[in-house]
C-alpha angles and dihedrals in degrees: 000000000000116000114253096210136016109282117261093017136148106237133169092201134022142191122235128186129220113268095028118134106223129184117213112208109183132179149105093274087202086187117353116228145171091280089064091050089050092053092047096047094045090053091047094053098041096043099036093235121191092205143352122222111206103209109201108204118225090221131348105232089213093057135065119259090225092064096048120090120224115285095243091052093051093047091052090047092059094056098087092053105051126101132236112294094010124131134220109211142183089200092135092055092047093053093038092240118169099175133045087237090066092046094053093046090054095045095048091049093046097044110037113180095031115120104227124192123187113225124206140158123248090252089061091050089056090062099029092113088068092063118103109261094359094161090052090048090059088056094050106057139001112263128217116199119196118202118253130192114275095004102090099094095040091048092045093056099034120127090247093053092047096046096046099034094122092055094057115111126204113267088235086070094047094122089066092054098089091057100045127107111257139282091058131134143160137204113222115204125191143109110352128226117210103205118114134178092231093056092048092051091049091049090051092051093051095051115108120232089255094058 
């Protein structure tokens, strides 16, 4: 497959071809960090992804506007962490999407024949039931959850995990996930990375002007 955009580029839009296996990694990335790279790269390797689209949300409805940096700043901050051929996109801003539900509807309609997989960290799975239309989301695309420090027990007993327990596939079969009938999801365990956006924001706030 020929690449649609220069690798490692900031792009508002993107071109995807039928048959591609594409990971969708959405979030505020406020700020992006090595933990995000770890989740993305783990998903890439385990799922055999052709590309990852980093979807930078205009504003997380579950977070305060005052704690979210400007979109352009967050998009630029993701740049050092993306892999070869991946894309950083403000797609959600361009289509005026507030919820992931709206984003997935638009992407599936615009790119028929592409095998999308939603990527999230284990910490996101723990609170997934707070997302608008979370049950419907599970029926829209396969979901790959990558383990995160401190989230295992919360993720294990979360409402989403309990409700969709019988649709979970073994991580050893993760490469089949993009092609399975939904709902389908997997939990990928492995080496953990301790970075978090919350910790980085707190560290930034506590720095003195001289630092």
